[in-house]
N, C-alpha and C positions, 0 to 999 in steps of 0.2 A: 303705366301708360300703355295703351293698345292702339294700334293703327288698324282701321277697318276700311278696306276697299269696298265700294258699294257693290252688293251682290247683284247677280243678273235678275234675281227675283227677291223681293223682300224690301225692307226699309231700314233707314238709319236707326229709327227708334227701337227696333227689335234687338239691336245690339246692346241696348241699355234698358233691359226689361224692367229694372227697378223704377224707371220713370213712369211706366204705364202709358196708356194712350187715351185716357179719359179726358173730358173737358176740364179746364182748371179755373179756379177763382182768382180774380185780381184784387181781392179784398186787401192784400198786403200793400197795394198801391193807393188806397184811398182812406185807410184808417189812421187817424191821429194817434190812437193808442198803439198800433203796431209800429208806427214810426218811432215812438218813444222807446219801444223795445229794441228796435234796430240800432238806435243810437248807442245803447250800452253793449249790445251783443255783437255788433259788427264794427262800428266806427271807433269804439274804444278798445277793440280786441284785435282786429285784423291789421296786417301790414298795409299801409296806405302810401301810394306814390305821391310825393309832394313837389317833386321837381327833377331836374336833370343836373348832372355835374357841371354842365355849361352855365348853369345859373350861379355857379361859384367859380368864376374864372381865375381867381388868384387868392393868395393868402390874405385873410382879412375880409373876404367877401361874405356877405350874409343876405338872406331873404327871409321874409315872414310868410306864413301860410295860415289863414284862418280856416279852421275846420269846424264849421257851425254845428254839424251833426254830432260832433264830439264835445261841443261846448268849450272849445279851447282855441288858442292860437299858438303856433310854434315858431321859434327862431331856428333857422338852420345856418350853420357857420362853417367856414373853412379856416382852421386855426393856423398858427405859425408853423406847426409841424405837418401841415397839409391834411390833417385828419378832419373828417366831416362829422359834426356833432349837431344834435338838436336839443332844444330846451323849451319848456313851456314859456310862453312870452308873458311872464308875470313877475313883477318885482317882488322880492322877498319881504319887503317892508310892509306895504299896505295893500298889495294885490293889484296895483295899477298895471295896465298894459304897458309893458316896458318899452318896446321898440315900435315906433310908428313915425310917419313923416308928417304930412299936413293934417290928416284926420285919423283918429284911432280906429275908425271902422274900415280903413283901407289898408290893403297889404302894401308892403314896401320892400325895397332891396337897396343895397349899397355896399360901401367899404368902410370899415372902422377898425380901430385898435381896441376900443372898449365900447360898452353900452352904458348910457347914462339915463336914468329915469327922469322924465320931464316933471314929475310931481315933487319929489323931495331930493333929487340929485344923487341917489345911490348909484354906484358904478360897479360894473361887472366886466371881467375879462372874456375873451372869446371862448375860453374853456368853461365859462359859467361861474367862475369863482368871484366872490364879492371882494372888491379891491378898495372900496371907499364907502364910509358911512358918514353922511353929513351930520356935524355936531355929535360925533360919536360919544363924547363924554356925557351927553344927556340921557343915554340909554343905561339899562341895568344889566350888568354882567354880559355885555354883548360880545360875541365871538364871531368875527367875520368868517372864520373857517367853516362855521356851521350855517352860514347864511348865503350860500351860493344858489344859483338858479336850479330849478328842478329839471334834471336831465331826462330826455325822452330816448327810448331805444331807437337807434338809427343805423341803417346799413345801406350799402350801395351795391346794386347789381347791374352790371353792364352799363354803368353810368346813370342808371335810374336811382334816385334817392328815395328811400322808403323810411317811414317812421311807424312805430307801434306804440300806442298810448298805454297799453297794459303795463303795469309795473313789472310783471314777469310774463313775457310772451310765451305762449304754449309751444311755439316752434321758432327756430331760426328762420331768417328770410329765405334761405336756400331751400329748407325743408318745406316751407309754406308754398313756394312757387312750384315745387314738384319737377319731375323730369321733362315734361312737355315744354313749359316755359323756360325751365333751366337750361335747356339745350340752346337757347339764344345767347348765352353768355359770351360766345366768341363772335357774334355778329358785329360788324364794324360800325356800330352806332356812333362811335366817337369821331368818325370821319365826316359825319353829316352835321354841320354846325350852322348852315344857313337856315334861318328859322322864320316862319310866318305864323303869327298867332292871332286867334280871335276868341272872344268870350261872349256868352249870352246868358241872361237870366230868364228862366222859363217857368211858366205856370203849369208844371206837371210834376208828378213824383219822379224821382231820379231813375227808377227802374223802367218807367215808361219810355224814356228816351233810349236807354240801353237796349231795350227790346227792339227798337227800330233798326239797330245795327246788327242784329243777330240772325237775320235771314235776308235772302235776296228775292223772296217771293213778291215783295212790294215794288220791285224795280220797274217793270214795264208800266203798271198803272200810275205810279207816282212820279217817276222820272222820265216820262215819255219823251219830252222835248230835249232831254240831254243825251239821248241815245243816238243822235245823228239824224240828218234830214231824211234818210231813207229807212229809218228803223222805228218810226213812230207808230207802233202797234201796241196799244195798252193791253191787248189780249194775248200778247206773246208769252211764251213760257220761258222762265229763267230760273235757274236754281244753282245752289252752291255745289261745288264739285266734291267737297269733303267736309265732314263734321267730326269733331273729336272732343272728348271730355277727359279731364285729368283732375281729380279732386273737385274743388269748386271752380276750376278754371276751364275755359272752353276755347276752341278755335273753329273758325269756318274759313274754308278756302274757296275762292272762285277762280274760274279760268280767266286768262288774260288775252292780251292782244299780240303776244309774242313780239314784244318791243313795238315797232311801228310798221308792222306788216299788214295791217288792215287796209283794204282798198280805200283810196282817198275819196272816192265818190260817196262813201258812207259817212264822211266827216263834214263838219262845218268849215267854211273857208278860213275862219280865224285859227282853227286847229292846224290846218295845213300851213298857213302863213307863219305861225309861231312854233310849229313843230312841238305841240304840247296839248294836253287835255287832262281829263279827270284821272287818267292812269299815270300822269306825270310827263316830264319832258321825253320826247322821242329819243334824243341823243343821251342815252343813259350812261351814267358813270360805270365804268367797268372795274371790277376788283380782281386782283391777281389770284386770290385763293378762293376755295370753295366757301360758301356762306352757310354756317351751321344753323340748325334748328328750323330753317324755313321749309315750307312745303312738306309737312310731316306725313301727308297722305300720299306722296309720290304722284301728284297729279301731273299728267303729261304736258298739258298746256297751262301751266301754273301762272296765275296772275297776281292774286292778293291773298295773304294770310291775315286774318283778323284775330289776333290773340286777345282774348277777353280775360283779364286778370282780376280775379275777385278781390275787393268787391266792385271797384268803380273805375278801373283803368282799362283802356283798349289800346293796343299797339298794332297798327296795320302796316305790314311790310309789303312793298310793291316790287313787281318783277323788274322795274326800271331802277332799282337800287336807291330808293328813298323810303322814308317812313312817315307815318302820321300817328299822333297820339291824341286820344280823347280822355278827358276825366269828367266825372259827373259828381258834383258836390251837393248833397241834400241841404236845404235850408229850412224846410218844413215838410209836412206830410204831402203837400201838393205844390211845392216849388223847389227848384234846384238851379245851380250854376253849372253851365257847360263850358269847358275849356278845350280848345283844339290847337295843336301845334303841328305844322308841317316842317320836316327836316330834310335838307338836301346837302350834298357836297357843295362847297362854295363855287359859285359861278365864276368862270374865267373870262367870259366875254359878255358884251351887252346882249347878244342873242340868247345866251344861256340864262342870263338874268330874267329876260322877258319870258322865256319858257317856264321858268320856275314861278314867276308871278302869275302867269296865266293858269298854271296848274292850281295855285292857291285860290284864285278867284273861282275856278270851276268847282273845286272841292267845297268851297264856302257856299256856292249856289246849291249843291246837292244837300249839304247840311241844313241850309235854310228851308229847303223843301221838306226835309224830314221834320225839322222843328216846327214847321207850319201846321203839322197835324196834331201837335202835342196838346194844345188847349182843348181841342175837340175830343181827343181820346180821354183826357182827364175828366172832362165834363160828362162824357158818356159813361165812364166807369162809375163816377160818383152818383149818377142818376140811379144806380142799382136796378136798372131795368131788367138785368139778367144776373143770375147767381154765378154762372160759369160760362166759359167760352171754349169752343173747339179749337184745337191746334193741329196743323198738318205736319207731315213728316219733316218738312224743311224748318219748322219752328221748334225743333228739338232743343235748341239752345235756350229758347225762351222758357220752355218747360223745365230744363235743368237749372237755369238761373234762379227761378222763383223757388224751386225745391231747395236749392243750396241756401238761399236767404232764410227760408223757414227752418232748415236744419240747424243753421248757426244760431238762430234765436232760441230754438228749443234746447240745443246743447248748452248754451250759456245759462239759460234759466234753470236747467236741470242741475248744472254744476253749482250755481248759486244756492238753489234750494237744498242740495246735499250739504253744502258748507254751513248752512244755518241751523242744521239739526243738532 
């Protein structure tokens, strides 16, 4: 990991000369064939964030996660010994989806001492072991010790639960995350348990939406009316304060409001009344110790770090000591599911609760504006009117992301070709 202050002359891109400056193709966002390649090379090989430790609040807790791009569903459990494990959500008997609630196509969560298949009644412990076979004497030489659930590699980092569907991951989770993301391990995520969630199904490739969050070049034209009553200039210049790459992961930092020191005349009356906005509640929670990993570029007026963790997780950490997570789950070459969660320290008063709810509404409005462009972008790309598109210096993370996706696909297919010889 290298930290690069912006030079007096020059560009961010020149620090990463291997990326080049030429226009790029977005064929990887419109090709059904490339999506099939991504499924095997990325979503069945990389570490994927499927939840937070708060999703497993006590022993016996569980939740399911459908990973359509990997053609599987997983169960994540917290066992009697407090260990977190994951399994393919598949009954060992006839391949039925084992754990679901009212519909097999919907994810579920709950508390249990065992899992029971709705089809033929086979039972499994929270450790995945087969504990009961219905009419066992009807089977031939059945051995329950050999009929447990298929375990999935599962590790927890700073409360984020990751799984890797590869039978033998190429790296441990810590090695995969690298030093830039790894530096966040001591950040107090666990203190932020008040959660606001939303989910959307989008008609675009998963990478198209991720690209929307990789630069701030679009902010004045797209988010004009969210910038305050006296800041409605779609031609204003706005750019990130710091960009940094580490392996397939990226971070962009933007300047902030320095808590609530912006002049109130630049804000909407509701922001002043509720003491909150898109940067979060003005009355920020204060922590006693230094916060590790944030602001890796040493930006003087630091506001937000957007850590983009390959392939499909973003963690945005705000100056006002709360964070936002995004996940993008492909469902086809031109559709995906978007999940967002805002996390705050628990509100102590009604005013604090209203401030958090207002921040959640504001963030949702911004996301809806970004999402509103997706159908048009996907349609434009699929028209193939152009073979390639120019990117500016602020779009370095877009350039890096698509290169990383291509590199992962090429590396996986090269390894597979070598193994078949």
